[in-house]
N, C-alpha and C positions, 0 to 999 in steps of 0.2 A: 266347663272346659269342653271344647270342640271334640266330638267322638268319632271314631271311625264309621263311615258310612258302609253298612254291610250289603250284601247282595240282596237281602230281605229288606233292608232300607230302601234301596234302589226302586225296588218294585213298589213299596208303599208310597214313595216318592212319585213314581210315575203315575199311580193311580191317584193319588191326591191333586197332581198338576194337570193330568190329562195329556201329558207329553214326556218324553224322556228328558229328565233334569240335567242341565249344562253347568259346568264349571264346578262341580261339587267337590269340596274338599273336606267335608264332614257334616255331622250333624251338631247344630249350635244349641238347641233346645229340644228336649223331649218331654212327653206327658209322663205322669207316675206309671202309666201302662207301658211306657218304652216307645211309644209311636213318634215319629219325628213331628215336631212343631215347626222348626225352622232350619233351614239348611245354611250352611255357611258356603259362600261362593267364592271363587277366586277372582281377583280382581281385573283380570284379563281371561276371557273365554279361550276355548281351544282354537277358534277361528282368527283370534287376536282382537276381537272386539273389547274394548273396555267395558267392564260390568261395575258399576259403582255400588250396587245394592248387595253388600256383603251378607247381610243376613235376610234371607228370602223365607217370607212367612209362606208355609205350605199347607198346613192343616186347615181343611175346609170350614170348620167351626169358627176359627179365629179369623180366617178371610171374610166369611159372611159376616161376621160382627164388625169388622173394620169397614165392609161396604156399607153396612147399615148405618154406623155413625158417620161416615162421609156424605151419604145421602142426607142426613139430618141437617147438614150446613154448620156442623160445629167446628170444622177447621177454621172458617174465617172468624169465629168468636176467639178461638185459641190463638190465632196468629195475631189478632188485635190485643190480646192480653200480653202477649210475647213483647209488644210495643209498648206496653203501659206499665209493666211490672219489671223492674230492673232484676230482682232475685230470681224472677222465672226466666227472663232473658239470659242471665249469667250461667243458671243451670243448664240451660238449652244449649248455649254455646259450648259449655264443658262437654255436654254429650255429643255434641259434633266432634270436638277434639278428640275425644274417646274413640269415637267410631273410626276416624281417620288413623288413629295409633293401632287399633286392632286389625284394621283392613290391611294396613303396612306389615304388621306381624303374620298375618294370614298369608300375605302374597310372599314374604321372605321364606316362610315355611314350606311353600309350594314351589320355591325355586324361582319366583318372579321378581324382576327388578320394579322399582317404583313405576307405576303407571301415569306418567306425565298428564295425560289428558283428564284424569279424574282426581290428581292428587290433592286438590282443594275442595273437592265436593264429596260430601258424606252421602246422605239419602234422606228421603222425606220431606225436604225443605229446610232442613237444618242448615245454618243456625238461625236464621231470621223469620221463617214462615212454616206453616204446617201445610205440606203438599200432599202427603200419602201416609194415612195412618197404618196401612200394611207394613212399609218399611220401619216406621218407628215402633210399632208393636214387636215386630220381628226383633229390633235392636233391644227392647226392653225385656223380651223373653230370653234373650241370648245372653245380655250382660248382667241381668238380675236387676230387681227393682232397686230404685235410687239413682240409677245413672241417666236415664232418659226421662225427663219429667212429662213431656207430652205423651210418650208412649205408654207410662205408668198411668196416666190419667185415663187415656183411652181403654186400657185394661179394667180400670175400675168401674167402667161403665157396660163392661161385658158380662153376659150370662150364658150358661149352657155351653161352656167351652171346657175341654179336659184341663185337670190341674197341672201345673208346671212340676216336673221332677227336680230339676236342678238347673242352674244357670252358671254365668261368668265364662262368656267365650274367650278362651283363650286357646291358642293351638296345642294339641297334645304334645307333650315331649316327645323329640325322636330319638333320644338316646336309650 
């Protein structure tokens, strides 16, 4: 569940990112210590810019591990595997659809209409290629294991990252 982003969370996010976070609607994943790992971002920023990366990875240890994996060249291997493995391709396409569905829910909860410019685009290269592990890992941490097979796989290659407290990114009920 996406939880409220408190003033303390905003301060942590600013420290993690080195800038003021934009379009924050809540925290999509936290460590067991309660620190933000992933921020949920509105599909349209305050200045009107469409923003497709709904689950923005913020924690420096995860960001560093994603960068390390990307530098290893593994994304090209995984993209080729998506083209060769029908089951993986189907699971990755399902992750793409799940991402779009949750982004639409988040936008609705934030009072935003569908953002036409990005309505068919998820993040990280889904559904056909692996383009950004940061986005895919952010999705896995937010949605929980079993939703995004490539994000899950990237997580399995990581070490020295804080444990995930809870996942399943759906907007917090407003009633």
